[in-house]
LOVO-299867 format. One record per residue (C-alpha): x, y, z; residue in three letters. Coordinates in steps of 0.5 Angstrom, whole numbers, padded with zeros to 4 digits, always signed. Each point is the difference from the previous one (the first is absolute). Layout:
XYZALA
...
! end
This chain:
-0016+0075+0063MET
-0006+0005-0003ASP
-0006+0000-0005ILE
+0004+0004-0005HIS
+0006-0004+0000GLN
-0004-0006-0002LEU
-0004+0004-0005ARG
+0007+0001-0003VAL
+0003-0007+0001PHE
-0007-0003-0004THR
+0001+0005-0006SER
+0007-0001-0001VAL
-0001-0008+0001PHE
-0006+0001-0005LYS
+0004+0004-0005ASN
+0006-0003+0001LYS
+0003+0007-0001SER
+0002+0006+0005PHE
-0002+0005-0006SER
-0007-0003-0001LYS
-0001+0000+0007ALA
+0001+0007+0001SER
-0004+0002-0006GLU
-0006-0004+0003GLU
+0001+0003+0007LEU
+0002+0007-0003TYR
+0006-0001+0005LEU
+0007+0002-0002THR
+0004-0006-0002GLN
+0005+0002+0006PRO
-0006+0000+0005THR
-0002-0007-0003VAL
+0007-0003+0001SER
+0000+0003+0007ASP
-0006-0003+0002HIS
+0002-0007-0002VAL
+0007+0001+0003LYS
-0003+0001+0007SER
-0005-0006-0001LEU
+0006-0004-0002GLU
+0004+0003+0007GLU
-0006-0001+0004GLU
-0001-0008-0002LEU
+0007-0001-0001ASN
+0000-0003-0007CYS
+0001+0002-0007LYS
-0007+0000-0004LEU
+0003+0002-0007PHE
+0006-0002-0004ASP
+0002+0005-0004ARG
+0003-0002-0007LEU
+0002+0006-0004GLY
-0007+0003-0002ARG
-0004-0006+0002THR
-0002-0002+0007ILE
-0002-0007+0003ILE
-0004-0001+0006PRO
+0003-0005+0005THR
-0003-0006+0003LYS
-0001+0005+0006GLU
-0004+0005-0004ALA
-0004-0005-0003ARG
-0002-0002+0007ALA
-0001+0007+0002LEU
-0005+0002-0006TYR
-0006-0004+0002SER
+0000+0002+0007HIS
+0001+0007-0002ALA
-0006+0000-0005MET
-0004-0003+0006GLU
+0002+0006+0005ILE
-0001+0005-0006ILE
-0007-0003-0001GLU
-0002+0000+0007LYS
+0002+0007+0001ILE
-0004+0002-0006ASN
-0006-0004+0002ASN
+0000+0004+0007ILE
+0000+0006-0004LYS
-0006-0002-0004ASP
-0003-0002+0006PHE
+0000+0006+0003ILE
-0002+0004-0006GLY
-0006-0005+0000HIS
-0002+0002+0007LEU
+0001+0007-0002LYS
-0005-0001-0006LYS
+0005+0001-0005GLU
+0002-0004-0006VAL
+0006+0003-0004ALA
+0007-0002-0003GLY
+0002-0003-0006GLU
-0002-0007-0003LEU
+0006-0003-0004ILE
-0004-0005-0005ILE
+0003-0005-0005GLY
-0004-0002-0006ALA
+0002-0003-0006SER
-0001+0003-0007THR
-0007-0001-0001ILE
-0003+0002+0007PRO
+0005+0005+0001GLY
-0002+0004-0007THR
-0007-0001+0000TYR
-0003-0002+0006LEU
+0003+0003+0006MET
-0002+0008-0001ALA
-0007-0001+0001PRO
+0001-0005+0006ILE
+0004+0006+0003MET
-0004+0005-0002ALA
-0006-0003+0004LYS
+0004-0002+0006PHE
+0003+0007+0000GLN
-0007+0003+0000LYS
-0001-0004+0007ILE
+0007+0002+0003TYR
+0002+0006-0004PRO
+0007+0000+0004SER
+0002-0006-0003ILE
+0005+0001-0006SER
+0002-0006-0004PHE
+0007-0002-0004GLN
-0001-0006-0005ILE
+0006-0004-0002LEU
-0001-0003-0007ILE
+0004-0006-0002SER
-0002-0007-0002ASP
-0004-0005+0004SER
+0007-0004+0002GLN
+0003+0007+0002GLY
-0006+0002+0004ILE
+0000-0007+0004VAL
+0008+0000+0001GLU
-0001+0007+0003LYS
-0005-0003+0005ILE
+0004-0006+0001SER
+0006+0005+0002ARG
-0004+0004+0004HIS
+0001+0006-0004GLU
-0008+0001-0001LEU
-0006-0002+0004LEU
-0006-0001-0005ILE
+0001-0001-0008GLY
-0005-0002-0005ILE
+0002-0005-0006VAL
-0003-0003-0006GLY
+0003-0007+0002ALA
+0001-0005+0006ARG
+0007-0002+0000LEU
+0003-0005+0005ALA
+0002+0003+0006ASN
-0001-0003+0007SER
+0001+0007+0003GLN
-0006+0003-0003ILE
-0007+0000+0001THR
-0005+0001-0007TYR
-0007+0003+0001VAL
-0004+0000-0007PRO
-0001+0007-0001PHE
-0004+0001-0007ILE
-0001-0004-0007GLU
+0004+0002-0006ASP
-0002-0002-0007GLU
+0006-0001-0005LEU
-0001+0001-0007ILE
+0004-0001-0007ALA
+0001+0007-0003VAL
+0004+0002-0007SER
+0000+0005-0004SER
-0006+0001-0005PRO
+0005-0002-0006ALA
+0003-0006+0003LEU
-0006-0005-0002THR
-0007+0001-0003LYS
-0003-0005+0005ASN
-0003+0003+0006ARG
-0001-0007+0003GLN
+0004-0006+0000LEU
+0002-0007+0004THR
+0006+0000+0004LEU
+0003-0004-0004LYS
-0001+0004-0006GLU
+0002+0006+0004LEU
+0007-0003+0002MET
+0002+0000-0008LYS
+0001+0007+0001LEU
+0006+0004+0003PRO
-0001+0001+0007MET
+0003+0006+0005VAL
+0001-0002+0007LEU
+0001+0004+0007ARG
+0007-0002+0003GLU
+0001-0006+0005ASP
-0003+0002+0007GLY
-0006+0004-0003SER
-0007-0003+0003GLY
-0003+0001-0007THR
+0006-0004-0003ARG
-0001-0006+0005ARG
-0007+0000-0001GLU
+0000+0000-0007THR
+0005-0006+0000GLU
-0004-0004+0005LYS
-0006+0001-0004ILE
+0004-0002-0006LEU
+0003-0006+0003GLU
-0007-0003+0003ASP
-0002+0000-0008ARG
+0006-0004-0002GLY
+0004+0006-0003VAL
+0007+0002+0002SER
+0003+0007-0002LEU
+0006-0004-0003GLU
-0006-0002-0006ASP
-0001+0007-0001ILE
+0004+0006-0004LYS
+0002+0005+0005ILE
+0000+0006-0003ALA
+0003+0004+0006GLY
+0000+0000+0008ILE
-0001+0007+0003PHE
+0000+0003+0007GLY
-0006+0004+0001SER
-0007-0001-0002THR
+0001+0007-0004ASP
+0005-0003-0004ALA
-0004-0006-0002ILE
-0005+0005-0002LYS
+0004+0004-0005GLN
+0003-0007-0003ALA
-0007-0002-0001VAL
-0002+0006-0003LYS
+0006+0000-0005ALA
-0002-0007-0002GLY
+0006-0004+0003LEU
-0005-0005+0002GLY
-0006-0002+0005PHE
+0000+0000+0007SER
-0004-0002+0006ILE
-0002+0006+0005LEU
-0005+0002+0005SER
-0006+0003-0003ARG
+0001+0006+0005LEU
+0007+0001-0003SER
-0003+0001-0007VAL
-0007+0003+0001LYS
+0002+0007-0003ASP
+0003-0003-0006GLU
-0006-0005-0001LEU
-0005+0006+0000LYS
+0004+0004-0005TYR
+0002-0006-0005GLY
+0007+0001+0001ILE
+0000-0007+0002LEU
-0005-0006-0001LYS
-0002-0006+0004GLU
+0001-0007-0003ILE
-0006-0004+0003LYS
+0002-0007+0002LEU
-0006-0005-0002SER
+0003-0005+0005ASP
+0003+0003+0006ILE
-0002+0005+0005GLN
+0006+0003+0004MET
-0001+0002+0007ASN
+0005+0001+0006ARG
+0000+0003+0007LYS
+0003+0006+0003PHE
+0003-0001+0007TYR
+0001+0004+0006ILE
+0007-0002+0003VAL
+0003+0000+0007THR
+0005-0003+0004HIS
-0002-0005+0004LYS
+0004+0002+0006LYS
-0001+0007+0000ARG
-0005+0004+0004THR
-0003+0006-0004LEU
+0000+0007+0003PRO
-0007+0003+0001PHE
-0001+0004-0006ALA
+0003-0006-0004TYR
-0006-0004+0003ASN
-0005+0005-0002LEU
+0002+0000-0007PHE
+0000-0008+0000LEU
-0007+0000+0002GLU
-0002+0005-0005HIS
+0004-0004-0006LEU
-0004-0006+0003LYS
-0007+0004+0000ALA
! end
């Protein structure tokens, strides 16, 4: 058993596919299959049941996966430690982020970090908050930044920065620039999809004020902030969005803010990590950079 076999195995396990694993690892599919077959022969067990194009991990594979990830992580940490001894911090950091921090916050944070460690590169994976938390739970990511605190006993949440949620509409939807929350809820509303941090925080704020989504006319539900903004620009309804995400639209009068006289809507972004994972050296440096 060697590290290459384990890397191939964990990729197949995560992707539930030999072809996707071959793409991820830049190997041919026969090479991926050979590594898995060799590992099965060495362990004297079957790791995947093949049902047509679908593969299903066996109980042995599920047991092996956590041990394999731990071994790979320790080897990576050794490499990081040796690199640190050589005064070199290099490599790629893969960071998960929900839509707002991924789109509007990460670039300047990355730029400042790269001025200190120019040999570090970044890959930012953007999903909704729920998707990022699930990826960290499944050990597919090491660090994420999300806009809602979700119930998950495996995850550590560290408050990052505060964000303001505001009500926005097209200039033509309503002439009023200030409303009460009750008055606002008489207008049609445009929402993000389930799993979005903005959606969860909006629901929480409304529920705290005794307002249910069932009492509101929902004009549309969209899977991205950009789609929401386009719908609001078209006059489909108002929406509650991060001020960060509509800064330019407000500046140029494409959208207008509807100020609420009886409520201010704030939420926190969180840095999320897995409670049982030890972060490699470069990731730890970036985590401290985020906290600072």
